[in-house]
All heavy atoms as an XYZ file, in Angstrom:
868
protein
N     -12.257     96.062    -44.411
C     -11.546     95.547    -43.188
C     -12.516     95.792    -41.998
O     -13.076     96.878    -41.867
C     -10.265     96.232    -42.984
C      -9.440     95.730    -41.768
S      -7.859     96.417    -41.617
C      -7.034     95.697    -42.999
N     -12.656     94.793    -41.152
C     -13.421     94.909    -39.925
C     -12.439     94.926    -38.714
O     -11.517     94.285    -38.717
C     -14.374     93.673    -39.807
C     -15.373     93.561    -40.987
C     -16.095     92.229    -40.813
C     -16.273     94.640    -41.091
N     -12.894     95.668    -37.701
C     -12.197     95.646    -36.413
C     -13.154     95.171    -35.401
O     -14.248     95.524    -35.349
C     -11.779     97.077    -36.053
C     -11.017     97.119    -34.702
C     -10.856     97.639    -37.147
N     -12.620     94.206    -34.575
C     -13.462     93.585    -33.589
C     -12.967     93.878    -32.165
O     -11.861     93.735    -31.931
C     -13.414     92.111    -33.847
C     -14.345     91.154    -33.009
C     -15.820     91.483    -33.273
C     -14.041     89.713    -33.451
N     -13.875     94.364    -31.311
C     -13.521     94.585    -29.987
C     -14.345     93.669    -29.061
O     -15.494     93.546    -29.231
C     -13.894     96.035    -29.513
C     -13.021     97.025    -30.120
C     -13.480     97.679    -31.249
C     -11.807     97.319    -29.637
C     -12.697     98.722    -31.857
C     -10.963     98.335    -30.226
C     -11.444     99.010    -31.274
N     -13.708     92.937    -28.111
C     -14.390     92.009    -27.249
C     -13.852     92.094    -25.835
O     -12.610     92.425    -25.661
C     -14.266     90.559    -27.704
S     -14.967     90.334    -29.297
N     -14.640     91.689    -24.833
C     -14.124     91.583    -23.506
C     -13.989     90.094    -23.162
O     -14.952     89.353    -23.318
C     -15.092     92.218    -22.476
C     -15.265     93.712    -22.727
C     -14.680     91.955    -21.075
C     -16.278     94.350    -21.850
N     -12.815     89.689    -22.724
C     -12.616     88.292    -22.184
C     -13.203     87.279    -23.167
O     -14.079     86.573    -22.865
C     -13.281     88.193    -20.821
C     -12.761     89.129    -19.827
C     -13.529     88.979    -18.515
C     -11.297     88.903    -19.478
N     -12.676     87.164    -24.344
C     -13.174     86.292    -25.359
C     -12.085     85.366    -25.852
O     -11.340     85.697    -26.727
C     -13.759     87.132    -26.535
O     -14.608     88.095    -26.033
C     -14.562     86.260    -27.553
N     -12.036     84.122    -25.298
C     -10.949     83.264    -25.691
C     -11.110     82.672    -27.120
O     -10.083     82.423    -27.756
C     -11.014     82.095    -24.702
C     -11.974     82.530    -23.691
C     -12.820     83.640    -24.207
N     -12.300     82.367    -27.592
C     -12.431     81.700    -28.942
C     -13.525     82.372    -29.657
O     -14.609     82.584    -29.170
C     -12.732     80.218    -28.767
C     -12.817     79.505    -30.109
C     -11.689     79.570    -27.931
N     -13.324     82.770    -30.909
C     -14.348     83.363    -31.793
C     -14.281     82.740    -33.107
O     -13.289     82.290    -33.609
C     -14.018     84.865    -31.944
C     -14.175     85.741    -30.779
C     -13.764     87.118    -31.078
C     -15.589     85.751    -30.215
N     -15.481     82.640    -33.729
C     -15.614     82.211    -35.138
C     -16.701     83.138    -35.741
O     -17.673     83.382    -35.099
C     -16.055     80.785    -35.278
O     -15.055     79.957    -34.799
N     -16.433     83.561    -36.915
C     -17.445     84.473    -37.607
C     -18.152     83.566    -38.661
O     -17.512     82.810    -39.375
C     -16.708     85.549    -38.281
N     -19.441     83.771    -38.738
C     -20.207     82.960    -39.699
C     -21.009     83.974    -40.534
O     -21.670     84.844    -40.088
C     -21.179     82.159    -38.978
C     -20.552     81.038    -38.091
C     -20.362     81.304    -36.760
C     -20.183     79.824    -38.666
C     -19.816     80.406    -35.960
C     -19.561     78.931    -37.784
C     -19.358     79.170    -36.502
N     -20.917     83.728    -41.911
C     -21.704     84.609    -42.791
C     -22.542     83.669    -43.743
O     -22.007     82.712    -44.275
C     -20.837     85.463    -43.597
N     -23.780     83.975    -43.940
C     -24.611     83.161    -44.935
C     -24.289     83.637    -46.338
O     -24.409     84.816    -46.640
C     -26.064     83.427    -44.501
C     -27.019     82.633    -45.340
C     -26.883     81.097    -44.912
O     -26.572     80.699    -43.782
N     -27.071     80.224    -45.921
N     -23.990     82.709    -47.114
C     -23.750     82.981    -48.579
C     -25.059     82.598    -49.247
O     -25.394     81.467    -49.553
C     -22.651     82.013    -49.010
C     -22.300     82.282    -50.515
O     -23.102     82.809    -51.258
N     -21.098     81.995    -50.914
N     -25.832     83.698    -49.705
C     -27.188     83.451    -50.298
C     -27.049     82.842    -51.603
O     -27.908     82.069    -52.006
C     -27.818     84.907    -50.359
C     -28.301     85.395    -49.089
C     -29.047     86.673    -49.286
C     -29.551     87.215    -47.911
N     -30.251     88.480    -48.080
N     -26.032     83.165    -52.397
C     -25.920     82.568    -53.719
C     -25.781     81.062    -53.690
O     -26.377     80.385    -54.479
C     -24.711     83.266    -54.438
N     -25.024     80.562    -52.809
C     -24.838     79.138    -52.728
C     -25.691     78.444    -51.650
O     -25.777     77.190    -51.638
C     -23.331     78.844    -52.403
C     -22.348     79.367    -53.563
C     -20.925     79.173    -53.228
O     -20.628     78.243    -52.350
O     -20.060     79.741    -53.792
N     -26.311     79.190    -50.856
C     -27.187     78.632    -49.827
C     -26.385     77.909    -48.744
O     -26.893     76.989    -48.078
N     -25.138     78.218    -48.499
C     -24.366     77.593    -47.470
C     -23.643     78.617    -46.650
O     -23.528     79.749    -46.998
C     -23.411     76.518    -48.014
C     -22.244     77.170    -48.884
C     -21.346     76.088    -49.433
C     -20.289     76.667    -50.318
N     -19.395     75.718    -50.883
N     -23.189     78.162    -45.530
C     -22.532     78.996    -44.543
C     -21.048     78.989    -44.751
O     -20.433     77.958    -45.004
C     -22.842     78.475    -43.122
C     -22.259     79.358    -42.027
C     -22.676     79.018    -40.762
N     -22.809     77.550    -40.403
C     -23.394     77.085    -39.327
N     -23.851     77.950    -38.453
N     -23.527     75.754    -39.154
N     -20.428     80.184    -44.770
C     -18.983     80.352    -44.830
C     -18.505     80.609    -43.408
O     -19.080     81.481    -42.687
C     -18.545     81.519    -45.704
C     -18.943     81.364    -47.146
O     -18.836     80.237    -47.579
N     -19.375     82.336    -47.818
N     -17.503     79.880    -42.987
C     -16.947     80.029    -41.607
C     -15.550     80.560    -41.676
O     -14.702     80.118    -42.482
C     -16.880     78.613    -40.936
O     -18.127     78.040    -40.876
C     -16.371     78.712    -39.504
N     -15.293     81.575    -40.895
C     -13.960     82.254    -40.800
C     -13.450     82.022    -39.333
O     -14.034     82.556    -38.418
C     -14.095     83.701    -41.071
C     -14.676     83.971    -42.493
C     -12.681     84.368    -40.976
C     -15.108     85.455    -42.708
N     -12.460     81.248    -39.172
C     -11.888     81.122    -37.844
C     -11.061     82.386    -37.464
O     -10.246     82.796    -38.263
C     -10.979     79.855    -37.834
O     -10.295     79.827    -36.519
N     -11.336     82.848    -36.306
C     -10.575     83.999    -35.828
C      -9.487     83.636    -34.811
O      -8.983     84.464    -34.077
C     -11.516     85.095    -35.246
C     -12.554     85.579    -36.297
C     -13.498     86.515    -35.650
C     -11.827     86.236    -37.499
N      -9.110     82.319    -34.726
C      -8.042     81.876    -33.864
C      -6.726     82.476    -34.334
O      -6.568     82.652    -35.510
C      -8.019     80.380    -33.818
C      -9.191     79.728    -33.131
O     -10.009     80.394    -32.405
N      -9.286     78.440    -33.222
N      -5.822     82.672    -33.481
C      -4.543     83.205    -33.808
C      -4.122     84.325    -32.914
O      -4.525     84.409    -31.740
N      -3.221     85.173    -33.375
C      -2.678     86.337    -32.554
C      -3.767     87.445    -32.537
O      -4.205     87.861    -33.526
C      -1.439     86.800    -33.078
C      -0.272     86.148    -32.449
C       1.068     86.913    -32.592
C       1.935     86.056    -31.952
N       3.237     86.083    -31.975
N      -3.939     87.846    -31.288
C      -4.940     88.994    -31.000
C      -4.105     90.039    -30.269
O      -3.195     89.769    -29.483
C      -6.095     88.555    -30.138
C      -7.171     87.831    -30.896
C      -7.009     86.605    -31.487
C      -8.500     88.179    -31.114
N      -8.171     86.188    -32.066
C      -9.169     87.124    -31.804
C      -9.236     89.317    -30.675
C     -10.443     87.231    -32.176
C     -10.558     89.326    -31.019
C     -11.160     88.339    -31.736
N      -4.563     91.238    -30.396
C      -4.052     92.379    -29.514
C      -4.852     92.341    -28.280
O      -6.063     91.986    -28.320
C      -4.180     93.720    -30.180
C      -3.377     93.828    -31.478
C      -3.624     95.165    -32.161
O      -4.724     95.559    -32.376
N      -2.482     95.854    -32.560
N      -4.295     92.751    -27.186
C      -4.962     92.669    -25.878
C      -4.528     93.837    -25.021
O      -3.351     94.335    -25.140
C      -4.737     91.370    -25.194
C      -5.581     91.232    -23.883
C      -3.267     91.140    -24.847
C      -5.571     89.826    -23.272
N      -5.470     94.394    -24.208
C      -5.118     95.500    -23.381
C      -5.984     95.377    -22.053
O      -6.977     94.605    -22.060
C      -5.474     96.784    -23.991
N      -5.583     95.979    -21.013
C      -6.318     95.935    -19.758
C      -6.964     97.248    -19.557
O      -6.562     98.244    -20.129
C      -5.405     95.539    -18.555
C      -4.244     96.594    -18.389
C      -3.240     96.053    -17.383
O      -3.394     95.062    -16.678
O      -2.205     96.777    -17.249
N      -8.043     97.213    -18.739
C      -8.752     98.517    -18.513
C     -10.032     98.304    -17.745
O     -10.203     97.322    -17.004
N     -10.987     99.282    -17.982
C     -12.319     99.171    -17.344
C     -13.245     98.582    -18.282
O     -13.029     98.461    -19.470
C     -12.745    100.631    -16.904
O     -13.006    101.392    -18.103
C     -11.755    101.344    -15.998
N     -14.448     98.267    -17.757
C     -15.532     97.726    -18.619
C     -16.168     98.727    -19.472
O     -16.697     98.368    -20.524
C     -16.538     97.033    -17.712
C     -16.048     95.758    -16.962
C     -17.131     95.191    -16.106
C     -16.620     94.053    -15.294
N     -17.629     93.522    -14.443
N     -16.194     99.995    -19.067
C     -16.948    100.994    -19.803
C     -16.127    101.652    -20.952
O     -16.725    102.305    -21.773
C     -17.421    102.074    -18.846
C     -18.492    101.605    -17.872
C     -17.806    100.897    -16.695
O     -16.688    101.090    -16.366
O     -18.586    100.013    -16.078
N     -14.780    101.651    -20.929
C     -14.061    102.385    -21.809
C     -13.073    101.482    -22.667
O     -12.269    100.755    -22.099
C     -13.154    103.489    -21.079
C     -12.370    104.322    -22.099
C     -14.014    104.393    -20.288
N     -13.157    101.522    -24.027
C     -12.226    100.784    -24.854
C     -10.878    101.416    -24.649
O     -10.741    102.617    -24.851
C     -12.724    100.817    -26.261
C     -14.062    100.130    -26.399
C     -11.639    100.151    -27.241
C     -14.690    100.270    -27.831
N      -9.844    100.581    -24.465
C      -8.469    101.187    -24.347
C      -8.046    101.896    -25.637
O      -8.451    101.453    -26.674
C      -7.578     99.963    -24.094
C      -8.523     98.930    -23.488
C      -9.832     99.216    -24.181
N      -7.269    102.954    -25.493
C      -6.756    103.695    -26.637
C      -5.655    102.929    -27.308
O      -5.457    103.073    -28.457
C      -6.250    105.094    -26.197
C      -7.404    106.012    -25.693
C      -6.969    107.355    -25.513
C      -7.975    108.320    -24.906
N      -9.347    108.221    -25.381
N      -4.842    102.163    -26.586
C      -3.739    101.435    -27.140
C      -3.856     99.948    -26.735
O      -4.295     99.670    -25.650
C      -2.386    101.899    -26.729
O      -2.248    101.826    -25.267
C      -2.210    103.385    -27.094
N      -3.372     99.067    -27.687
C      -3.277     97.651    -27.389
C      -1.809     97.272    -27.570
O      -1.406     96.951    -28.729
C      -4.204     96.906    -28.354
C      -5.632     97.003    -27.990
C      -6.316     98.199    -28.297
C      -6.352     95.939    -27.495
C      -7.695     98.281    -28.016
C      -7.727     96.032    -27.171
C      -8.377     97.234    -27.390
N      -1.040     97.295    -26.467
C       0.380     97.090    -26.624
C       0.893     95.643    -26.315
O       2.012     95.428    -26.228
C       1.093     98.063    -25.512
C       0.745     99.474    -25.831
O       0.646     99.854    -27.038
O       0.763    100.293    -24.928
N      -0.103     94.765    -26.157
C       0.247     93.402    -25.881
C      -0.363     92.500    -26.961
O      -1.446     92.824    -27.529
C      -0.307     92.911    -24.541
C       0.222     93.794    -23.388
N       1.154     93.424    -22.483
C      -0.195     95.079    -22.936
C       1.392     94.389    -21.625
N       0.542     95.410    -21.877
N       0.084     91.274    -27.143
C      -0.518     90.297    -28.025
C      -0.630     88.963    -27.250
O       0.078     88.674    -26.334
C       0.315     90.026    -29.288
O       1.674     89.582    -28.932
C       0.481     91.275    -30.187
N      -1.617     88.209    -27.698
C      -1.837     86.933    -27.049
C      -2.454     85.975    -28.089
O      -3.181     86.336    -28.996
C      -2.794     87.024    -25.863
C      -4.147     87.404    -26.195
C      -2.804     85.802    -24.946
N      -2.100     84.648    -27.922
C      -2.640     83.675    -28.834
C      -4.121     83.288    -28.314
O      -4.412     83.119    -27.138
C      -1.774     82.412    -28.726
C      -2.118     81.346    -29.755
C      -1.881     81.733    -31.163
O      -0.936     82.476    -31.354
N      -2.619     81.186    -32.092
N      -5.015     83.248    -29.213
C      -6.422     82.818    -29.045
C      -6.696     81.608    -29.826
O      -6.490     81.548    -30.991
C      -7.406     83.947    -29.424
C      -8.810     83.543    -29.368
C      -7.171     85.181    -28.534
N      -7.151     80.454    -29.211
C      -7.467     80.411    -27.752
C      -6.170     80.393    -26.976
O      -5.122     79.966    -27.455
C      -8.201     79.168    -27.636
C      -7.836     78.338    -28.816
C      -7.581     79.284    -29.942
N      -6.273     80.895    -25.791
C      -5.111     80.926    -24.900
C      -5.416     81.667    -23.599
O      -6.517     81.985    -23.417
N      -4.453     81.861    -22.796
C      -4.608     82.465    -21.499
C      -3.962     83.844    -21.507
O      -2.863     84.076    -22.111
C      -3.931     81.584    -20.435
C      -4.512     80.165    -20.268
C      -3.691     79.371    -19.312
C      -5.953     80.145    -19.878
N      -4.510     84.764    -20.784
C      -4.052     86.136    -20.622
C      -2.599     86.170    -20.066
O      -1.774     86.924    -20.354
C      -4.972     86.975    -19.746
C      -4.307     88.395    -19.432
C      -6.271     87.138    -20.439
N      -2.315     85.118    -19.203
C      -1.013     84.982    -18.532
C       0.046     84.820    -19.609
O       1.301     84.938    -19.289
C      -0.974     83.945    -17.495
O      -1.268     82.699    -18.076
N      -0.280     84.458    -20.827
C       0.723     84.227    -21.894
C       0.919     85.380    -22.822
O       1.571     85.293    -23.843
C       0.309     82.983    -22.694
C       0.112     81.633    -21.919
C      -0.437     80.575    -22.828
C       1.441     81.207    -21.338
N       0.336     86.539    -22.466
C       0.475     87.705    -23.244
C       1.915     88.193    -23.362
O       2.718     87.958    -22.387
C      -0.415     88.845    -22.696
N       2.283     88.791    -24.478
C       3.608     89.294    -24.663
C       3.468     90.788    -25.017
O       2.762     91.131    -25.997
C       4.326     88.617    -25.842
C       5.671     89.199    -26.122
C       4.463     87.143    -25.490
N       4.152     91.707    -24.342
C       4.714     91.454    -23.041
C       3.767     91.101    -21.954
O       2.507     91.395    -22.158
C       5.426     92.818    -22.688
C       4.678     93.819    -23.525
C       4.176     93.181    -24.710
N       4.214     90.513    -20.916
C       3.233     90.044    -19.866
C       2.615     91.185    -19.104
O       3.155     92.286    -18.996
C       3.951     89.112    -18.941
O       5.009     89.754    -18.270
N       1.407     90.886    -18.562
C       0.740     91.833    -17.706
C       1.221     91.630    -16.258
O       1.610     90.426    -15.880
C      -0.758     91.696    -17.707
C      -1.382     92.114    -19.074
C      -1.756     91.223    -20.051
C      -1.625     93.490    -19.295
C      -2.252     91.563    -21.218
C      -2.155     93.836    -20.494
C      -2.504     92.964    -21.426
N       1.144     92.611    -15.432
C       1.551     92.581    -14.062
C       0.524     91.756    -13.211
O      -0.662     92.129    -13.239
C       1.740     94.036    -13.465
C       2.221     93.963    -12.024
O       2.934     93.127    -11.622
N       1.803     95.038    -11.227
N       0.960     90.694    -12.580
C       0.173     89.972    -11.579
C      -1.166     89.560    -12.092
O      -2.231     89.815    -11.457
C      -0.048     90.857    -10.374
C      -0.332     89.939     -9.128
O      -0.026     88.761     -9.140
N      -0.931     90.625     -8.134
N      -1.229     88.836    -13.262
C      -2.443     88.308    -13.816
C      -2.938     87.090    -12.942
O      -2.182     86.187    -12.710
C      -2.279     87.876    -15.330
C      -3.565     87.212    -15.811
C      -1.925     89.158    -16.090
N      -4.164     87.073    -12.592
C      -4.752     85.880    -11.820
C      -3.979     85.712    -10.555
O      -3.468     84.578    -10.393
N      -3.961     86.636     -9.593
C      -3.194     86.457     -8.367
C      -3.726     85.266     -7.659
O      -4.911     84.956     -7.607
C      -3.504     87.741     -7.582
C      -4.635     88.316     -8.196
C      -4.745     87.925     -9.580
N      -2.848     84.562     -6.968
C      -3.194     83.278     -6.242
C      -3.917     83.771     -4.887
O      -3.474     84.642     -4.271
C      -1.939     82.555     -5.844
C      -1.109     82.177     -7.090
C      -1.066     80.641     -7.336
C      -0.196     80.217     -8.463
N      -0.562     80.677     -9.746
N      -5.030     83.053     -4.615
C      -5.710     83.280     -3.368
C      -5.953     81.994     -2.603
O      -6.019     80.935     -3.247
C      -7.103     84.019     -3.510
C      -6.908     85.453     -4.123
C      -7.998     83.224     -4.408
N      -5.985     82.057     -1.290
C      -6.017     80.772     -0.530
C      -7.466     80.096     -0.683
O      -7.501     78.886     -0.838
C      -5.742     81.050      0.997
C      -4.303     81.384      1.194
C      -4.056     81.654      2.667
O      -4.812     81.120      3.532
O      -3.101     82.350      2.942
N      -8.487     80.893     -0.656
C      -9.795     80.302     -0.657
C     -10.721     81.177     -1.520
O     -11.247     82.217     -1.154
C     -10.451     80.257      0.754
C     -11.797     79.540      0.787
O     -12.287     79.141     -0.301
O     -12.302     79.382      1.878
N     -10.894     80.732     -2.795
C     -11.678     81.613     -3.785
C     -13.161     81.788     -3.391
O     -13.833     82.655     -3.879
C     -11.650     80.992     -5.118
C     -10.192     81.060     -5.774
C     -10.229     80.953     -7.184
N      -8.915     81.196     -7.760
C      -8.378     82.353     -8.128
N      -9.068     83.415     -7.985
N      -7.233     82.386     -8.658
N     -13.708     80.887     -2.538
C     -15.109     81.072     -2.052
C     -15.367     82.159     -1.063
O     -16.353     82.735     -0.988
C     -15.565     79.700     -1.478
C     -15.816     78.623     -2.598
C     -16.131     77.402     -1.902
N     -14.978     76.863     -1.181
C     -14.438     75.672     -1.437
N     -14.992     74.872     -2.211
N     -13.244     75.382     -0.861
N     -14.224     82.529     -0.340
C     -14.387     83.493      0.708
C     -13.660     84.833      0.385
O     -13.633     85.783      1.175
C     -13.813     82.988      1.999
C     -14.625     81.852      2.586
O     -15.913     81.892      2.402
N     -14.044     80.890      3.107
N     -13.050     84.972     -0.780
C     -12.254     86.132     -1.221
C     -12.943     86.736     -2.475
O     -13.209     85.936     -3.430
C     -10.824     85.870     -1.309
C     -10.217     85.403      0.059
C     -10.074     87.119     -1.873
C      -8.781     85.038     -0.038
N     -13.077     87.954     -2.548
C     -13.617     88.590     -3.739
C     -12.818     88.209     -5.029
O     -11.561     88.202     -4.928
C     -13.623     90.116     -3.572
O     -13.974     90.770     -4.827
N     -13.505     87.943     -6.087
C     -12.870     87.543     -7.334
C     -12.522     88.829     -8.170
O     -11.931     88.606     -9.245
C     -13.753     86.614     -8.114
C     -14.061     85.331     -7.430
C     -12.778     84.502     -7.295
O     -12.147     84.116     -8.243
N     -12.408     84.303     -6.006
N     -12.813     90.008     -7.657
C     -12.382     91.170     -8.486
C     -10.874     91.377     -8.507
O     -10.208     91.047     -7.534
C     -13.147     92.431     -7.892
O     -12.668     92.703     -6.630
N     -10.408     91.815     -9.598
C      -8.981     92.049     -9.798
C      -8.653     93.432     -9.321
O      -9.248     94.432     -9.899
C      -8.657     91.852    -11.300
C      -7.192     91.889    -11.558
O      -6.434     92.526    -10.812
O      -6.805     91.216    -12.483
N      -7.702     93.691     -8.443
C      -7.467     94.958     -7.921
C      -6.669     95.854     -8.964
O      -6.658     97.082     -8.814
C      -6.529     94.740     -6.740
C      -5.922     93.374     -6.965
C      -6.948     92.593     -7.741
N      -6.155     95.253    -10.019
C      -5.412     96.069    -11.016
C      -6.149     96.455    -12.228
O      -5.807     97.407    -12.954
C      -4.177     95.193    -11.507
C      -3.172     94.916    -10.342
C      -2.049     94.039    -10.858
C      -2.618     96.160     -9.692
N      -7.282     95.761    -12.546
C      -8.060     96.018    -13.730
C      -9.439     95.377    -13.614
O      -9.632     94.421    -12.907
C      -7.313     95.463    -14.983
C      -7.403     94.049    -15.059
C      -6.226     93.134    -15.487
N      -4.887     93.554    -15.282
C      -4.055     92.893    -14.452
N      -4.540     91.974    -13.581
N      -2.792     93.182    -14.426
N     -10.413     95.960    -14.400
C     -11.755     95.406    -14.399
C     -11.902     94.347    -15.527
O     -12.659     93.427    -15.419
C     -12.784     96.506    -14.642
C     -13.084     97.382    -13.457
C     -14.277     98.369    -13.774
O     -14.218     99.007    -14.797
O     -15.128     98.457    -12.909
N     -11.209     94.598    -16.651
C     -11.436     93.737    -17.774
C     -10.148     93.683    -18.646
O      -9.350     94.607    -18.569
C     -12.585     94.251    -18.580
N     -10.077     92.648    -19.411
C      -9.092     92.525    -20.535
C      -9.906     92.758    -21.828
O     -10.983     92.125    -22.035
C      -8.375     91.278    -20.533
C      -7.276     91.165    -19.507
C      -7.601     90.451    -18.314
C      -6.094     91.697    -19.657
C      -6.650     90.356    -17.311
C      -5.079     91.613    -18.655
C      -5.374     90.942    -17.541
N      -9.448     93.609    -22.704
C     -10.087     93.836    -23.950
C      -9.219     93.197    -25.083
O      -8.046     93.241    -25.083
C     -10.139     95.270    -24.297
C     -11.135     96.045    -23.477
C     -11.090     96.411    -22.181
C     -12.462     96.445    -23.876
N     -12.129     97.077    -21.791
C     -13.095     97.089    -22.808
C     -13.099     96.376    -25.185
C     -14.312     97.664    -22.943
C     -14.367     96.879    -25.209
C     -15.026     97.547    -24.162
N      -9.876     92.476    -26.009
C      -9.154     91.860    -27.107
C      -9.570     92.564    -28.409
O     -10.716     92.995    -28.563
C      -9.688     90.361    -27.243
C      -9.162     89.428    -26.169
C      -9.660     89.471    -24.909
C      -8.251     88.456    -26.519
C      -9.239     88.632    -23.889
C      -7.824     87.596    -25.481
C      -8.339     87.661    -24.210
O      -7.886     86.816    -23.298
N      -8.704     92.651    -29.309
C      -8.878     93.357    -30.572
C      -8.264     92.539    -31.723
O      -7.144     92.058    -31.676
C      -8.298     94.744    -30.575
C      -8.672     95.460    -31.878
C      -8.223     96.966    -31.765
N      -6.821     97.073    -31.769
C      -6.162     98.308    -31.712
N      -6.900     99.457    -31.561
N      -4.911     98.344    -31.769
N      -9.021     92.366    -32.809
C      -8.573     91.665    -33.953
C      -9.098     92.311    -35.257
O     -10.305     92.511    -35.269
C      -8.937     90.233    -33.818
C      -8.844     89.292    -35.060
C      -7.420     88.766    -35.170
N      -7.240     88.144    -36.458
C      -7.237     86.814    -36.742
N      -7.577     86.002    -35.753
N      -7.042     86.319    -37.923
N      -8.285     92.510    -36.198
C      -8.791     92.983    -37.529
C      -8.709     91.769    -38.490
O      -7.795     90.886    -38.350
C      -7.951     94.175    -38.104
O      -6.576     93.711    -38.213
C      -8.003     95.377    -37.137
N      -9.649     91.702    -39.339
C      -9.636     90.712    -40.339
C     -10.377     91.185    -41.649
O     -11.105     92.200    -41.614
C     -10.251     89.374    -39.840
C     -11.761     89.579    -39.427
C     -12.804     89.230    -40.321
C     -12.061     89.962    -38.188
C     -14.100     89.384    -39.895
C     -13.347     90.120    -37.699
C     -14.384     89.773    -38.628
N     -10.096     90.500    -42.754
C     -10.702     90.921    -43.974
C     -11.614     89.763    -44.461
O     -11.186     88.589    -44.412
C      -9.574     91.158    -45.090
O      -8.754     92.154    -44.556
C     -10.192     91.543    -46.445
N     -12.789     90.199    -44.873
C     -13.702     89.149    -45.456
C     -13.586     89.282    -47.000
O     -13.752     90.314    -47.566
C     -15.192     89.508    -45.086
C     -16.178     88.529    -45.687
C     -15.351     89.398    -43.518
N     -13.230     88.141    -47.616
C     -13.033     88.031    -49.079
C     -14.356     88.009    -49.719
O     -15.308     87.390    -49.239
C     -12.192     86.823    -49.462
C     -10.781     86.963    -48.955
C      -9.967     85.759    -49.315
C      -8.573     85.843    -48.710
N      -7.860     84.628    -48.912
N     -14.497     88.712    -50.771
C     -15.825     88.784    -51.528
C     -16.785     89.764    -50.918
O     -16.419     90.539    -50.027
N     -18.022     89.597    -51.293
C     -19.004     90.535    -50.804
C     -19.470     90.097    -49.417
O     -19.508     88.921    -49.039
C     -20.315     90.582    -51.724
O     -20.825     89.303    -51.760
N     -19.739     91.134    -48.583
C     -20.227     90.902    -47.206
C     -21.739     90.757    -47.276
O     -22.439     91.675    -47.760
C     -19.805     91.947    -46.270
C     -18.235     92.028    -46.202
C     -20.338     91.841    -44.901
C     -17.693     93.103    -45.397
N     -22.291     89.684    -46.750
C     -23.760     89.490    -46.812
C     -24.481     90.472    -45.912
O     -23.844     91.105    -45.001
C     -23.916     88.037    -46.394
C     -22.754     87.778    -45.553
C     -21.629     88.583    -46.107
N     -25.764     90.624    -46.127
C     -26.587     91.548    -45.321
C     -26.668     91.073    -43.882
O     -26.835     91.816    -42.962
C     -27.969     91.687    -45.928
N     -26.513     89.791    -43.676
C     -26.579     89.204    -42.309
C     -25.387     88.370    -42.043
O     -25.032     87.440    -42.805
C     -27.856     88.389    -42.214
C     -28.010     87.732    -40.841
C     -29.349     87.048    -40.770
N     -29.304     86.152    -39.643
C     -30.064     85.117    -39.514
N     -31.015     84.849    -40.402
N     -29.927     84.378    -38.432
N     -24.727     88.568    -40.867
C     -23.654     87.766    -40.451
C     -23.821     87.540    -38.955
O     -24.361     88.419    -38.256
C     -22.367     88.455    -40.655
N     -23.383     86.350    -38.425
C     -23.462     86.075    -37.002
C     -22.023     85.785    -36.468
O     -21.365     85.128    -37.066
C     -24.410     84.835    -36.840
O     -25.653     85.055    -37.375
C     -24.544     84.550    -35.320
N     -21.788     86.297    -35.329
C     -20.586     86.061    -34.629
C     -20.799     85.111    -33.509
O     -21.627     85.378    -32.640
C     -19.971     87.404    -34.103
C     -18.630     87.358    -33.378
C     -17.584     86.948    -34.324
C     -18.302     88.677    -32.726
N     -20.081     84.012    -33.509
C     -20.377     83.024    -32.496
C     -19.142     83.021    -31.584
O     -18.013     82.916    -31.991
C     -20.459     81.639    -33.090
C     -20.694     80.535    -32.038
C     -20.818     79.163    -32.705
C     -21.023     78.099    -31.677
N     -20.952     76.722    -32.291
N     -19.405     83.145    -30.297
C     -18.382     83.141    -29.216
C     -18.473     81.882    -28.527
O     -19.454     81.608    -27.924
C     -18.592     84.353    -28.294
C     -17.504     84.313    -27.157
C     -18.579     85.636    -28.998
N     -17.439     81.039    -28.526
C     -17.458     79.761    -27.848
C     -16.558     79.775    -26.605
O     -15.455     80.358    -26.687
C     -16.930     78.697    -28.842
O     -17.725     78.649    -29.985
N     -16.938     79.145    -25.566
C     -16.193     78.951    -24.405
C     -15.559     80.217    -23.874
O     -14.405     80.215    -23.454
C     -15.144     77.870    -24.659
C     -15.665     76.499    -24.995
C     -14.520     75.534    -25.264
C     -15.078     74.233    -25.667
N     -14.053     73.226    -25.894
N     -16.347     81.277    -23.712
C     -15.849     82.500    -23.196
C     -16.094     82.518    -21.666
O     -16.977     81.951    -21.234
C     -16.580     83.685    -23.846
N     -15.197     83.236    -20.999
C     -15.323     83.297    -19.551
C     -15.366     84.650    -19.169
O     -14.583     85.476    -19.622
C     -14.116     82.597    -18.860
C     -14.283     82.463    -17.390
S     -13.041     81.403    -16.681
C     -11.671     82.526    -16.484
């Protein structure tokens, strides 16, 4: 079983090279993920919320307080969030069969 930690990652796919068949196996990681808020340097100890990936943090259950506060002019106001530095996503998954010596994780459309 693998555990994956990411910061602000809306869409993930895992790719593993199958040497025996010479083709790539793709594992979609879309679906329900655990999510937590915190700082950029420290992985949260608990992940008490879930969110659909791909999806928006504002759709987390239970919801987070004041996600993406509305501002009048985004060009003149700091984009930092006063409540948190980052959202952390966590997902566990099982790879069927043997795990190859080399695997690549592709992150698409992350913000």
